[in-house]
N, C-alpha and C positions, 0 to 999 in steps of 0.2 A: 645573653651569654656572650655574644660576639663583641658587644661594647666592652665587657670586662677583659676579653682577650686583647682587644686593641689597646686598652689602658696600660697593659704590661709591656707593650712594644717600646723599644728605645727609638726606633726610626719609623716614621709614618709609611704606610703602604699606599701605592698608587695602582689604579686599575691598569692591567697590561693592555697594550694596543691589540686590537683584534688580530688573530693569527700568530701571536707570539708563542713560540714553542721552545721547549728545552729538551735536550738529550740528557738522560740520567741513567746511572747504573748503581746497583747495590751489588753485594757479593753473589746474588742469585738471579738478578734481572737486568735487562738492558732495554730501555724503552725511550720513545719520544712522546712527549705529552704537552698539552696546552697549559699555558701559564695564565692564571686568573688575576693575580695581583702580585706586586713586588715592592721591595724597599731595600735600603742598604743592609738591613738585617736578615732578609730572607725572601722566600717566595711561597705562593700557594699554587700547587701543581694539581691539575685535574687528571686523575687516573682511577680506573675502577678497582684496581687491586693494589693499593699502596702498601709499602713495607710497614712493619710495626714501628710504633713510637720508640725512639732510641737508636734506630738503624742509621748508620752513616752511609751517605751516597755521594757520588761524584756527579757534578753538573757541567754541562756545556751549553751556554746560552749564546745564540747568534744575535748579537745586538748591532744596531746600525753603526755604532762606534767601534765595532770589532768583537771578536769572540771573547767571551767571559767564561773562565773556568773557575770552579770553586768546589770545596768539600763542604757538605752540609749534614746536619743531623735532623732526623724527622722529629718534630715537636708534637704534631697532631696527625693522627691517621684515621681517616673515615672511609671505611669500605664503601664502594660504589660512588664515592665523591672525589676524594683526593687526599692530599697531605700538605700540611704546613711545614716548611723546612727552615732551619736557622743556619746561616753561614757560620762555619767554624774555622775555615781557612780559605784565604784567597790571596794570590800574589798581588803586589802593589799595583802593577800595570793593569791587571784585570779589574781591580777595585776602581781604578781611575776611569777605565772605559765604562764600567757600569754606572758609576756616579755621574759621569758626563751625560749618559743617556737619560738617567733619571732627571737631571737638571733640565734637559730640553723638554721632557714630558711634563714637568711641573710648571714650566714657564707659560 
């Protein structure tokens, strides 16, 4: 099933460097969680109690290239595991910082 999910992705995912974390909040939660993988389209966030699919969340990722802020929608929610989120809004400068970090990781 994972291969089918990957086939639908517009942007490839990369494993996140060990220790990568993201601060995120929904309308009812505020947490800091580990990032499993990411790409220009979104992230997979490890959290034991993820919000439901369809929930919108705010993200703050501390990248080596600078802070990256984004709004995302939960695409997959797996209790006790985490959530796959899709970016739905990101300022141009945040996207540039994030893309720069991804380029260095994929090189």
